Biotite code that builds the C-alpha atoms (Angstrom):
import biotite.structure as struc

atoms = struc.array([
    struc.Atom([-63.767, 73.926, 24.762], chain_id="A", res_id=1, res_name="PRO", atom_name="CA", element="C"),
    struc.Atom([-61.761, 73.986, 21.544], chain_id="A", res_id=2, res_name="ASP", atom_name="CA", element="C"),
    struc.Atom([-58.591, 71.909, 21.415], chain_id="A", res_id=3, res_name="PHE", atom_name="CA", element="C"),
    struc.Atom([-58.827, 70.586, 17.847], chain_id="A", res_id=4, res_name="SER", atom_name="CA", element="C"),
    struc.Atom([-55.736, 72.445, 16.627], chain_id="A", res_id=5, res_name="SER", atom_name="CA", element="C"),
    struc.Atom([-53.515, 71.494, 19.592], chain_id="A", res_id=6, res_name="ALA", atom_name="CA", element="C"),
    struc.Atom([-50.608, 69.063, 19.261], chain_id="A", res_id=7, res_name="THR", atom_name="CA", element="C"),
    struc.Atom([-51.832, 65.489, 19.619], chain_id="A", res_id=8, res_name="LYS", atom_name="CA", element="C"),
    struc.Atom([-50.627, 61.938, 20.123], chain_id="A", res_id=9, res_name="TRP", atom_name="CA", element="C"),
    struc.Atom([-52.567, 58.755, 19.427], chain_id="A", res_id=10, res_name="GLU", atom_name="CA", element="C"),
    struc.Atom([-51.645, 55.700, 21.486], chain_id="A", res_id=11, res_name="CYS", atom_name="CA", element="C"),
    struc.Atom([-52.878, 52.795, 19.385], chain_id="A", res_id=12, res_name="GLU", atom_name="CA", element="C"),
    struc.Atom([-52.152, 50.200, 22.080], chain_id="A", res_id=13, res_name="GLU", atom_name="CA", element="C"),
    struc.Atom([-54.539, 51.892, 24.519], chain_id="A", res_id=14, res_name="LEU", atom_name="CA", element="C"),
    struc.Atom([-57.005, 53.357, 22.002], chain_id="A", res_id=15, res_name="GLY", atom_name="CA", element="C"),
    struc.Atom([-56.425, 56.829, 23.424], chain_id="A", res_id=16, res_name="LEU", atom_name="CA", element="C"),
    struc.Atom([-55.705, 60.161, 21.733], chain_id="A", res_id=17, res_name="THR", atom_name="CA", element="C"),
    struc.Atom([-54.554, 63.142, 23.813], chain_id="A", res_id=18, res_name="VAL", atom_name="CA", element="C"),
    struc.Atom([-53.881, 66.796, 22.985], chain_id="A", res_id=19, res_name="ARG", atom_name="CA", element="C"),
    struc.Atom([-52.141, 69.749, 24.600], chain_id="A", res_id=20, res_name="GLU", atom_name="CA", element="C"),
    struc.Atom([-54.107, 71.902, 27.025], chain_id="A", res_id=21, res_name="LEU", atom_name="CA", element="C"),
    struc.Atom([-55.125, 75.094, 25.243], chain_id="A", res_id=22, res_name="THR", atom_name="CA", element="C"),
    struc.Atom([-56.035, 78.470, 26.705], chain_id="A", res_id=23, res_name="TYR", atom_name="CA", element="C"),
    struc.Atom([-59.703, 77.656, 26.017], chain_id="A", res_id=24, res_name="GLU", atom_name="CA", element="C"),
    struc.Atom([-59.493, 74.343, 27.897], chain_id="A", res_id=25, res_name="VAL", atom_name="CA", element="C"),
    struc.Atom([-57.808, 75.988, 30.886], chain_id="A", res_id=26, res_name="ARG", atom_name="CA", element="C"),
    struc.Atom([-60.452, 78.750, 30.943], chain_id="A", res_id=27, res_name="ALA", atom_name="CA", element="C"),
    struc.Atom([-63.368, 76.302, 30.584], chain_id="A", res_id=28, res_name="TYR", atom_name="CA", element="C"),
    struc.Atom([-62.145, 74.061, 33.409], chain_id="A", res_id=29, res_name="TYR", atom_name="CA", element="C"),
    struc.Atom([-60.938, 77.045, 35.464], chain_id="A", res_id=30, res_name="ARG", atom_name="CA", element="C"),
    struc.Atom([-57.395, 75.681, 35.551], chain_id="A", res_id=31, res_name="LEU", atom_name="CA", element="C"),
    struc.Atom([-54.440, 77.853, 36.493], chain_id="A", res_id=32, res_name="ALA", atom_name="CA", element="C"),
    struc.Atom([-52.379, 79.192, 33.590], chain_id="A", res_id=33, res_name="ALA", atom_name="CA", element="C"),
    struc.Atom([-49.457, 77.018, 34.717], chain_id="A", res_id=34, res_name="ASP", atom_name="CA", element="C"),
    struc.Atom([-51.548, 73.831, 35.188], chain_id="A", res_id=35, res_name="PHE", atom_name="CA", element="C"),
    struc.Atom([-49.890, 70.981, 33.286], chain_id="A", res_id=36, res_name="GLN", atom_name="CA", element="C"),
    struc.Atom([-51.295, 67.836, 31.713], chain_id="A", res_id=37, res_name="GLY", atom_name="CA", element="C"),
    struc.Atom([-53.086, 66.701, 28.570], chain_id="A", res_id=38, res_name="VAL", atom_name="CA", element="C"),
    struc.Atom([-56.722, 66.422, 27.512], chain_id="A", res_id=39, res_name="ILE", atom_name="CA", element="C"),
    struc.Atom([-58.335, 63.275, 26.113], chain_id="A", res_id=40, res_name="VAL", atom_name="CA", element="C"),
    struc.Atom([-59.400, 63.975, 22.519], chain_id="A", res_id=41, res_name="ALA", atom_name="CA", element="C"),
    struc.Atom([-60.644, 60.517, 21.525], chain_id="A", res_id=42, res_name="ASP", atom_name="CA", element="C"),
    struc.Atom([-61.269, 57.086, 23.032], chain_id="A", res_id=43, res_name="VAL", atom_name="CA", element="C"),
    struc.Atom([-61.529, 54.114, 20.697], chain_id="A", res_id=44, res_name="GLU", atom_name="CA", element="C"),
    struc.Atom([-64.416, 51.746, 21.378], chain_id="A", res_id=45, res_name="SER", atom_name="CA", element="C"),
    struc.Atom([-63.457, 48.320, 22.708], chain_id="A", res_id=46, res_name="GLY", atom_name="CA", element="C"),
    struc.Atom([-59.879, 49.324, 23.511], chain_id="A", res_id=47, res_name="MET", atom_name="CA", element="C"),
    struc.Atom([-58.238, 49.363, 26.987], chain_id="A", res_id=48, res_name="PRO", atom_name="CA", element="C"),
    struc.Atom([-58.869, 53.108, 27.498], chain_id="A", res_id=49, res_name="ALA", atom_name="CA", element="C"),
    struc.Atom([-62.583, 52.676, 26.825], chain_id="A", res_id=50, res_name="GLN", atom_name="CA", element="C"),
    struc.Atom([-62.755, 49.647, 29.127], chain_id="A", res_id=51, res_name="VAL", atom_name="CA", element="C"),
    struc.Atom([-61.107, 51.763, 31.866], chain_id="A", res_id=52, res_name="ALA", atom_name="CA", element="C"),
    struc.Atom([-63.821, 54.427, 31.315], chain_id="A", res_id=53, res_name="GLU", atom_name="CA", element="C"),
    struc.Atom([-61.774, 57.276, 29.895], chain_id="A", res_id=54, res_name="PHE", atom_name="CA", element="C"),
    struc.Atom([-63.966, 60.035, 28.474], chain_id="A", res_id=55, res_name="TYR", atom_name="CA", element="C"),
    struc.Atom([-63.288, 62.694, 25.860], chain_id="A", res_id=56, res_name="VAL", atom_name="CA", element="C"),
    struc.Atom([-62.367, 65.908, 27.730], chain_id="A", res_id=57, res_name="SER", atom_name="CA", element="C"),
    struc.Atom([-60.787, 64.135, 30.719], chain_id="A", res_id=58, res_name="ASP", atom_name="CA", element="C"),
    struc.Atom([-57.765, 66.132, 31.879], chain_id="A", res_id=59, res_name="ILE", atom_name="CA", element="C"),
    struc.Atom([-54.782, 63.884, 32.685], chain_id="A", res_id=60, res_name="LEU", atom_name="CA", element="C"),
    struc.Atom([-52.180, 65.572, 34.916], chain_id="A", res_id=61, res_name="PRO", atom_name="CA", element="C"),
    struc.Atom([-50.603, 62.343, 36.282], chain_id="A", res_id=62, res_name="LEU", atom_name="CA", element="C"),
    struc.Atom([-49.436, 58.970, 34.930], chain_id="A", res_id=63, res_name="VAL", atom_name="CA", element="C"),
    struc.Atom([-48.501, 56.396, 37.584], chain_id="A", res_id=64, res_name="ASN", atom_name="CA", element="C"),
    struc.Atom([-48.247, 59.241, 40.094], chain_id="A", res_id=65, res_name="GLY", atom_name="CA", element="C"),
    struc.Atom([-45.800, 61.263, 37.964], chain_id="A", res_id=66, res_name="GLU", atom_name="CA", element="C"),
    struc.Atom([-46.717, 64.739, 36.679], chain_id="A", res_id=67, res_name="PRO", atom_name="CA", element="C"),
    struc.Atom([-47.372, 65.162, 32.957], chain_id="A", res_id=68, res_name="VAL", atom_name="CA", element="C"),
    struc.Atom([-46.012, 68.395, 31.475], chain_id="A", res_id=69, res_name="LYS", atom_name="CA", element="C"),
    struc.Atom([-47.371, 68.111, 27.939], chain_id="A", res_id=70, res_name="ASP", atom_name="CA", element="C"),
    struc.Atom([-48.115, 65.688, 25.079], chain_id="A", res_id=71, res_name="VAL", atom_name="CA", element="C"),
    struc.Atom([-44.411, 64.942, 24.484], chain_id="A", res_id=72, res_name="ALA", atom_name="CA", element="C"),
    struc.Atom([-43.890, 64.022, 28.146], chain_id="A", res_id=73, res_name="ALA", atom_name="CA", element="C"),
    struc.Atom([-47.117, 61.979, 28.195], chain_id="A", res_id=74, res_name="PHE", atom_name="CA", element="C"),
    struc.Atom([-46.012, 60.078, 25.085], chain_id="A", res_id=75, res_name="ARG", atom_name="CA", element="C"),
    struc.Atom([-42.563, 59.377, 26.561], chain_id="A", res_id=76, res_name="ALA", atom_name="CA", element="C"),
    struc.Atom([-44.011, 58.164, 29.883], chain_id="A", res_id=77, res_name="MET", atom_name="CA", element="C"),
    struc.Atom([-46.684, 55.918, 28.364], chain_id="A", res_id=78, res_name="VAL", atom_name="CA", element="C"),
    struc.Atom([-44.343, 54.519, 25.702], chain_id="A", res_id=79, res_name="THR", atom_name="CA", element="C"),
    struc.Atom([-41.725, 53.672, 28.341], chain_id="A", res_id=80, res_name="LYS", atom_name="CA", element="C"),
    struc.Atom([-44.316, 51.874, 30.487], chain_id="A", res_id=81, res_name="LEU", atom_name="CA", element="C"),
    struc.Atom([-45.703, 49.946, 27.507], chain_id="A", res_id=82, res_name="LEU", atom_name="CA", element="C"),
    struc.Atom([-42.221, 48.929, 26.357], chain_id="A", res_id=83, res_name="GLU", atom_name="CA", element="C"),
    struc.Atom([-41.473, 47.723, 29.895], chain_id="A", res_id=84, res_name="ALA", atom_name="CA", element="C"),
    struc.Atom([-44.647, 45.624, 29.614], chain_id="A", res_id=85, res_name="LYS", atom_name="CA", element="C"),
    struc.Atom([-46.169, 47.179, 32.733], chain_id="A", res_id=86, res_name="ALA", atom_name="CA", element="C"),
    struc.Atom([-49.231, 45.087, 33.676], chain_id="A", res_id=87, res_name="PRO", atom_name="CA", element="C"),
    struc.Atom([-51.240, 48.264, 34.287], chain_id="A", res_id=88, res_name="SER", atom_name="CA", element="C"),
    struc.Atom([-50.991, 52.041, 34.055], chain_id="A", res_id=89, res_name="LEU", atom_name="CA", element="C"),
    struc.Atom([-52.746, 54.391, 36.454], chain_id="A", res_id=90, res_name="THR", atom_name="CA", element="C"),
    struc.Atom([-53.962, 57.780, 35.281], chain_id="A", res_id=91, res_name="PHE", atom_name="CA", element="C"),
    struc.Atom([-55.441, 60.576, 37.360], chain_id="A", res_id=92, res_name="PHE", atom_name="CA", element="C"),
    struc.Atom([-58.401, 62.047, 35.453], chain_id="A", res_id=93, res_name="ALA", atom_name="CA", element="C"),
    struc.Atom([-59.878, 65.442, 36.273], chain_id="A", res_id=94, res_name="LYS", atom_name="CA", element="C"),
    struc.Atom([-63.453, 66.011, 35.115], chain_id="A", res_id=95, res_name="ARG", atom_name="CA", element="C"),
    struc.Atom([-66.056, 68.712, 35.547], chain_id="A", res_id=96, res_name="LEU", atom_name="CA", element="C"),
    struc.Atom([-67.885, 66.377, 37.907], chain_id="A", res_id=97, res_name="THR", atom_name="CA", element="C"),
    struc.Atom([-64.817, 65.598, 40.005], chain_id="A", res_id=98, res_name="GLY", atom_name="CA", element="C"),
    struc.Atom([-61.735, 63.459, 39.642], chain_id="A", res_id=99, res_name="ALA", atom_name="CA", element="C"),
    struc.Atom([-60.804, 59.797, 39.718], chain_id="A", res_id=100, res_name="ARG", atom_name="CA", element="C"),
    struc.Atom([-58.018, 57.319, 39.134], chain_id="A", res_id=101, res_name="PHE", atom_name="CA", element="C"),
    struc.Atom([-58.313, 55.118, 36.038], chain_id="A", res_id=102, res_name="LEU", atom_name="CA", element="C"),
    struc.Atom([-56.385, 51.858, 35.719], chain_id="A", res_id=103, res_name="GLU", atom_name="CA", element="C"),
    struc.Atom([-55.606, 50.613, 32.238], chain_id="A", res_id=104, res_name="VAL", atom_name="CA", element="C"),
    struc.Atom([-54.463, 47.105, 31.443], chain_id="A", res_id=105, res_name="ARG", atom_name="CA", element="C"),
    struc.Atom([-52.673, 47.377, 28.082], chain_id="A", res_id=106, res_name="PRO", atom_name="CA", element="C"),
    struc.Atom([-53.195, 43.726, 27.208], chain_id="A", res_id=107, res_name="ASN", atom_name="CA", element="C"),
    struc.Atom([-56.760, 43.651, 28.419], chain_id="A", res_id=108, res_name="GLY", atom_name="CA", element="C"),
    struc.Atom([-55.698, 41.865, 31.601], chain_id="A", res_id=109, res_name="GLY", atom_name="CA", element="C"),
    struc.Atom([-54.650, 38.773, 29.637], chain_id="A", res_id=110, res_name="ASP", atom_name="CA", element="C"),
    struc.Atom([-51.529, 38.292, 31.760], chain_id="A", res_id=111, res_name="GLU", atom_name="CA", element="C"),
    struc.Atom([-53.396, 38.364, 35.058], chain_id="A", res_id=112, res_name="GLU", atom_name="CA", element="C"),
    struc.Atom([-56.783, 37.055, 35.985], chain_id="A", res_id=113, res_name="GLU", atom_name="CA", element="C"),
    struc.Atom([-59.237, 39.757, 36.949], chain_id="A", res_id=114, res_name="GLU", atom_name="CA", element="C"),
    struc.Atom([-61.158, 39.435, 40.163], chain_id="A", res_id=115, res_name="GLU", atom_name="CA", element="C"),
])
């Protein structure tokens, strides 16, 4: 689906770029016209988003259990969590093959030992 002209935001800390959901994206994924969220446009190799297994075209309707309206809301939510130095962020990702929760550790888990 085409979303190249949609409003975008690049989160350098996570290595994640998201864009607005377009009509084409909603039609392709068979989402309701009022479905809210953002679509992953790019994932930078070696960054926290790639480590957490984000994929281009993931639809992200929730951040830490809170609904995401659009790119501006997503940016505000993620920025607030990063500024608060949250040890991890949880995203709900909707894919053609299903859905899953993705946990991102902004500092690569440096502050806590991984099990």
